[in-house]
KOLGU-653517 format. One record per residue (C-alpha): residue in one letter; x, y, z. Coordinates in steps of 0.5 Angstrom, whole numbers, padded with zeros to 4 digits, always signed. Layout:
N
aXYZ/...
//
This chain:
289
m+0295+0314+0234/t+0300+0310+0231/a+0304+0306+0235/h+0312+0306+0235/i+0313+0301+0230/a+0317+0301+0223/a+0313+0300+0217/k+0315+0294+0213/k+0317+0295+0206/s+0316+0288+0204/l+0309+0288+0206/g+0307+0295+0203/q+0306+0298+0209/h+0304+0305+0210/f+0300+0307+0216/l+0294+0311+0215/t+0294+0317+0221/d+0289+0322+0218/v+0284+0322+0223/t+0279+0326+0218/v+0280+0321+0213/l+0279+0315+0218/r+0273+0318+0220/r+0270+0318+0213/i+0272+0311+0211/a+0269+0309+0217/a+0262+0313+0215/l+0263+0309+0208/c+0262+0302+0212/a+0255+0304+0215/p+0254+0297+0217/e+0246+0295+0218/p+0244+0293+0225/g+0246+0286+0227/s+0252+0286+0222/g+0259+0287+0223/i+0266+0289+0219/v+0272+0285+0217/e+0278+0289+0217/v+0284+0287+0212/g+0290+0289+0215/p+0289+0293+0221/g+0296+0295+0222/t+0297+0298+0229/g+0289+0299+0229/n+0288+0307+0227/l+0282+0305+0223/t+0280+0299+0227/e+0278+0304+0233/h+0274+0308+0228/l+0270+0302+0226/l+0269+0299+0233/a+0266+0306+0235/l+0260+0305+0230/g+0258+0300+0235/a+0258+0294+0230/p+0263+0287+0231/v+0269+0288+0228/v+0274+0282+0226/t+0281+0283+0223/i+0286+0280+0218/e+0293+0281+0219/r+0299+0278+0216/d+0304+0282+0220/r+0305+0278+0227/r+0308+0284+0230/m+0302+0287+0230/l+0298+0282+0234/d+0301+0285+0241/v+0300+0292+0239/l+0292+0291+0237/a+0291+0287+0243/q+0294+0292+0248/r+0291+0298+0244/l+0284+0295+0243/g+0283+0289+0248/r+0285+0282+0247/e+0277+0280+0246/l+0278+0283+0239/p+0278+0277+0234/v+0285+0278+0230/l+0286+0272+0224/e+0293+0271+0222/g+0294+0270+0215/d+0294+0273+0208/a+0288+0276+0206/a+0289+0274+0199/q+0289+0267+0201/i+0285+0266+0207/d+0278+0262+0207/w+0273+0268+0206/h+0267+0263+0206/a+0270+0261+0213/v+0271+0269+0215/l+0264+0272+0212/t+0260+0266+0215/r+0263+0268+0223/p+0256+0268+0227/e+0258+0275+0230/l+0258+0278+0223/g+0251+0277+0221/s+0248+0276+0214/r+0251+0282+0211/p+0258+0284+0213/i+0262+0289+0211/v+0269+0288+0208/a+0274+0294+0209/g+0281+0296+0209/n+0287+0300+0207/l+0290+0295+0202/p+0298+0294+0201/y+0298+0297+0194/y+0302+0290+0191/a+0296+0286+0193/a+0290+0290+0192/m+0287+0286+0186/p+0289+0279+0189/i+0285+0281+0195/l+0279+0285+0192/f+0278+0279+0187/a+0278+0274+0193/v+0273+0278+0197/l+0269+0279+0190/e+0269+0271+0189/a+0267+0269+0196/r+0261+0266+0198/p+0257+0269+0201/r+0258+0276+0198/p+0259+0281+0203/a+0254+0287+0203/r+0259+0292+0201/i+0267+0293+0200/v+0270+0299+0202/i+0278+0299+0201/m+0284+0304+0200/v+0288+0303+0194/q+0293+0306+0189/r+0289+0312+0186/e+0291+0309+0179/v+0288+0303+0181/a+0282+0306+0183/d+0282+0310+0176/r+0282+0303+0173/v+0277+0300+0177/l+0272+0306+0175/g+0274+0306+0168/q+0269+0307+0163/p+0269+0305+0155/s+0273+0309+0150/t+0278+0312+0156/p+0285+0310+0157/e+0283+0308+0164/c+0278+0302+0161/g+0282+0295+0162/q+0280+0288+0164/i+0280+0290+0171/s+0274+0295+0170/i+0270+0290+0166/k+0271+0284+0170/i+0269+0288+0177/q+0264+0292+0174/r+0260+0286+0171/i+0259+0283+0178/a+0259+0290+0183/r+0257+0297+0183/v+0263+0301+0184/r+0264+0308+0186/l+0269+0313+0189/g+0269+0314+0196/l+0274+0319+0197/r+0281+0321+0194/v+0287+0321+0199/g+0293+0325+0199/r+0300+0322+0201/g+0301+0326+0207/a+0295+0322+0210/f+0300+0316+0211/s+0306+0315+0215/p+0311+0314+0212/p+0308+0317+0206/p+0307+0313+0200/k+0310+0316+0193/v+0303+0316+0190/e+0296+0318+0191/s+0291+0314+0194/a+0283+0313+0193/v+0278+0309+0197/l+0273+0305+0193/v+0266+0303+0195/l+0264+0296+0192/e+0257+0293+0192/p+0257+0286+0190/l+0251+0284+0186/a+0247+0278+0187/a+0248+0276+0180/p+0252+0279+0175/l+0250+0285+0171/h+0251+0281+0164/p+0250+0273+0165/v+0256+0269+0161/p+0256+0262+0159/d+0262+0261+0163/d+0266+0266+0168/a+0273+0263+0167/r+0272+0263+0159/f+0270+0270+0160/s+0275+0272+0164/a+0280+0269+0159/l+0277+0273+0154/v+0277+0280+0157/s+0284+0278+0159/a+0286+0277+0152/g+0283+0283+0149/f+0287+0287+0153/a+0293+0284+0153/q+0296+0287+0147/r+0292+0294+0147/r+0295+0297+0141/k+0292+0292+0137/t+0285+0291+0134/l+0281+0286+0138/t+0280+0282+0132/n+0288+0281+0132/a+0289+0281+0139/l+0284+0275+0140/e+0287+0271+0134/s+0294+0272+0137/t+0293+0271+0144/l+0287+0266+0144/g+0287+0263+0137/v+0280+0265+0135/a+0280+0267+0128/a+0280+0274+0126/a+0274+0273+0121/t+0270+0270+0127/t+0271+0276+0132/r+0269+0280+0126/a+0263+0277+0125/a+0261+0277+0132/l+0262+0284+0132/e+0258+0286+0126/l+0252+0282+0130/q+0253+0288+0135/h+0254+0293+0130/v+0260+0295+0133/d+0266+0297+0128/v+0271+0291+0127/r+0277+0295+0128/v+0275+0297+0135/r+0280+0296+0141/g+0278+0292+0147/e+0277+0299+0151/a+0272+0301+0147/l+0267+0296+0149/s+0262+0296+0154/v+0261+0291+0160/g+0255+0288+0156/q+0258+0288+0149/w+0264+0284+0152/a+0259+0279+0155/a+0255+0279+0148/l+0262+0277+0145/a+0263+0272+0150/w+0256+0268+0148/a+0258+0269+0141/l+0265+0266+0141/d+0264+0261+0147/a+0265+0255+0142/d+0272+0258+0140/l+0273+0260+0147/a+0272+0253+0150/a+0276+0250+0144/a+0282+0254+0146/a+0281+0253+0154/a+0281+0245+0152/a+0287+0246+0148/k+0291+0250+0153/a+0289+0245+0159/p+0294+0239+0157/a+0300+0244+0156/a+0299+0247+0164/t+0300+0239+0166/a+0306+0237+0162/l+0312+0236+0165/p+0318+0241+0163/k+0323+0239+0158/r+0329+0236+0161/s+0335+0240+0159/a+0341+0237+0154/
//
């Protein structure tokens, strides 16, 4: 039962109160014997109660200081609560806590505005968690699950699906929350891979390539990369022809494997583009007249 404490709009808080949904999320976590769960944003502890009922150790990360006493009163002061921003916290330190074992689970009802920064912070952590079970805005979930040649396919789809298996856990209506959000939600289940599905020469350059490829979705991929990264259209066309891909293709039509192959073919150009951009990032701003 949610404590009588007002949700903060600035933190994107919507307290999940539907008991059936809470139980289903906990069931999706299913930690292995000897491993624990890290809960992001426990709030007043509604999901935390169900996670503790699984019998595994639970460690929580909470940004809102108001919730610390609420959690202590409701669940006991022995519950570890790490105060901080889950997008900025030291995930290595969190995931290597002894009580979490070797295959911890990360779970939580993420604030919509911070969902992707938090998710990428967890996915980039070492060691990797065994599973991530998160509630996000339904539109964001659709983008994470997006398949090639669909409107949902975008840079988030490609970047995440290269490094994790992703599936839909359940869809959640607005009435499951207090206060109700203006949008529908969904629970995603992600299993980070021990190694990326498709290797690339450099992860940062791959990320920049994919971002550039989707930066101007109405343009063909060749034109998008030329205008964004300075890669000659002829170079990209040649790389696509090697894969027997239509040179008029747009970014959303490529699979994860095709994006990885493109990264290999264009790596010299991407490295040159990154080198050319680096000095600009450290240049001092011009003084106004």
